[in-house]
Each structure stands twice: as C-alpha cells, then as structure tokens.
C-alpha positions in Angstrom: 112.2 211.6 129.0 112.6 212.5 125.4 113.9 216.0 124.7 111.1 217.5 122.5 113.2 220.5 121.6 116.1 218.4 120.4 113.8 216.2 118.3 112.2 219.3 116.7 115.6 220.8 116.0 116.8 217.5 114.4 113.6 217.4 112.3 114.1 221.0 111.2 117.7 220.3 110.2 116.8 217.2 108.3 114.1 219.1 106.4 116.4 222.0 105.7 119.1 219.6 104.4 116.6 217.8 102.2 115.1 221.0 100.7 118.5 222.6 100.2 119.6 219.5 98.2 116.4 219.7 96.1 116.9 223.3 95.3 120.7 223.3 94.8 121.1 219.9 93.1 117.8 219.7 91.1 115.9 222.9 90.8 118.7 225.4 90.1 120.4 223.2 87.4 117.1 222.6 85.6 116.3 226.4 85.6 119.9 227.1 84.5 119.5 224.6 81.7 116.2 226.0 80.6 117.6 229.6 80.6 120.6 228.5 78.6 118.4 226.6 76.1 116.0 229.5 75.7 118.9 232.0 75.2 120.4 229.6 72.6 117.1 229.3 70.7 116.8 233.0 70.6 120.4 233.6 69.6 121.1 235.4 72.8 123.6 235.2 75.6 122.5 234.5 79.2 123.0 238.1 80.3 120.8 239.3 77.5 118.0 236.8 78.5 118.4 238.0 82.1 117.9 241.6 80.9 114.8 240.6 79.0 113.4 238.8 82.1 114.0 241.9 84.3 112.2 244.1 81.8 109.3 241.6 81.5 108.9 241.4 85.3 109.7 245.0 86.4 108.7 247.0 83.3 110.9 249.8 81.8 114.2 250.3 83.6 117.1 252.7 83.4 120.2 251.0 81.7 122.2 251.5 84.9 119.7 249.5 86.9 119.9 246.7 84.4 123.7 246.7 84.7 123.4 246.6 88.5 120.9 243.7 88.5 122.7 241.6 85.8 126.2 242.4 87.1 127.6 244.1 84.0 129.6 247.3 83.4 128.1 250.3 81.7 129.9 249.7 78.5 128.9 246.1 78.4 125.3 247.0 79.1 125.4 249.5 76.3 126.7 247.0 73.8 124.2 244.4 75.0 121.3 246.8 74.7 122.4 247.8 71.2 122.3 244.1 70.2 118.9 243.6 71.8 117.5 246.6 70.1 118.8 245.5 66.7 117.2 242.1 67.4 113.9 243.7 68.0 113.7 242.8 71.7 113.9 246.3 73.4 113.5 249.9 72.7 115.9 252.5 74.2 114.8 256.1 74.9 115.7 259.1 76.9 115.1 258.7 80.6 112.5 260.9 82.2 114.2 261.0 85.5 117.8 261.5 84.4 118.8 263.8 81.5 121.8 261.6 80.4 120.2 258.3 81.3 118.7 255.7 79.0 115.4 254.0 79.7 114.9 250.6 78.3 111.5 248.9 77.5 110.6 245.5 76.3 108.9 245.3 72.9 106.8 242.3 71.6 108.9 239.7 69.9 107.1 236.7 68.3 109.7 233.9 68.9 110.7 235.0 72.4 107.1 235.5 73.5 106.1 232.1 72.0 108.9 230.3 73.8 108.1 231.9 77.1 104.4 231.1 76.7 105.2 227.4 76.1 107.5 227.4 79.2 104.9 229.1 81.4 102.2 226.6 80.2 104.4 223.7 81.1 105.3 225.1 84.5 101.7 225.9 85.1 100.7 222.3 84.4 103.4 221.1 86.9 102.2 223.6 89.6 98.6 222.6 89.0 99.5 218.9 89.5 101.3 219.8 92.8 98.4 222.0 94.0 95.8 219.3 93.4 97.9 216.4 94.6 98.9 218.1 97.9 95.8 220.1 98.5 97.7 223.4 98.2 94.5 225.2 97.1 93.5 225.5 100.8 94.4 229.0 102.0 96.5 227.8 105.0 98.7 225.6 102.8 98.9 228.0 99.9 100.1 230.8 102.2 102.8 228.5 103.7 104.1 227.4 100.3 104.0 231.0 98.9 105.9 232.2 102.0 108.5 229.5 101.6 109.0 230.3 97.9 109.2 234.0 98.6 111.9 233.5 101.2 113.7 231.1 98.9 113.7 233.6 96.0 115.0 236.4 98.3 117.7 234.1 99.7 118.9 233.1 96.3 118.8 236.7 95.1 121.0 237.8 98.0 123.4 235.0 97.4 123.6 235.7 93.6 123.9 239.4 94.2 126.7 239.1 96.7 128.5 236.6 94.4 128.2 238.9 91.4 129.5 241.9 93.5 132.5 239.8 94.5 133.1 238.8 90.9 132.8 242.5 89.8 135.4 243.6 92.4 137.8 240.8 91.5 137.5 241.8 87.8 138.1 245.4 88.8 141.2 244.5 90.7 142.5 242.5 87.8 141.8 245.5 85.4 143.6 247.9 87.7 146.6 245.6 87.9 146.8 245.2 84.2 146.5 249.0 83.7 149.3 249.6 86.2 151.5 246.9 84.5 150.7 248.5 81.1 151.6 252.0 82.4 154.8 250.7 84.0 155.8 249.0 80.7 155.7 252.3 78.8 
C-alpha cells in the first residue's frame, strides 16, 4: 500500500523547493535590479529609494522609524533625509508625538512619480495576464494566492530584518574596537 502521507510530504517539499528557487533565483534579483535602476535614474542610493518606498506605502513616519526599517544609524538617516529634502522628495517637520523628533513626509516629485507609475503599469499588465491565464479572478484562487504572497512578504521581511540587525551589530562591534584602539594609541 502506498503511503499517502509520505507522497503528500514529498509533493510539498518539491513544491517548496521549486517556489523557493523561483523567488530567490529569479524574483528577488529582478526586483533588486529594478530598484537599483530606479535609484540610479533618480540619482539616489538604494537606502534613499527604500526610504521613499516606506513613506509612499506607510505615509509620514518619524525619522527614527525610517532608520529602523532601512537599517541605518540616526546620523546616516539625518544626512539621507537632508539630501532627499534638497532633491525635492521629502519634507521634514516637527513630530507631533515627540518634542525632539522629526516627522518625514513624501512630497510629489514628477520624475520619481512617473517612473513608479510606469513600473506599476508594467507589473499590473503582468499580474493581469497571470490572473486571466490561471483563473485567479475566482475568489477561492485569489484568496490562496493573496495568502501565499502575504506569507512570502512577511517571511522575506523577517529574513531581511534579522540580517540587517546582524549587520548593524557587526558594524557596532567594529566601531567599538576601532574606538578602543584609537583611545589606546593616545
């Protein structure tokens, strides 16, 4: 008798391997390339583009939250926000919630908004093709795909966040060692 449970587990593992390869080997590099190219066209660095994406998606944010989400120190965030403000991308103002805090909001920017609109149009066309080809407009299928994508996004966010925290701590340790070496050399 065939072990149904073992067959199902083998099918699940094969599907997980295939989808992981698609995400890691194809989707993530394409998104990374797109983000780098968009940043380059706008004369920005990748952290600056990430900051703008956060503000576009979440609305006005305190500068500390931006630093936490992008993985940058306070001073680096401050310099980045100054460049973005000078480039006409953001506006900085006093925080309502914190007397010493800075709240950052996205402002309209013709070139940035045009590039993002073109990208969204192209992605929308690709999604529309997938929806019509695979019948994803049916509620049951749409819910399954949406659930999968939401779990994928959360998993990738957890992975990226933990990696950025590890990098931050490694950099902090290196800074501390350098400071001790510099103090000992005096």
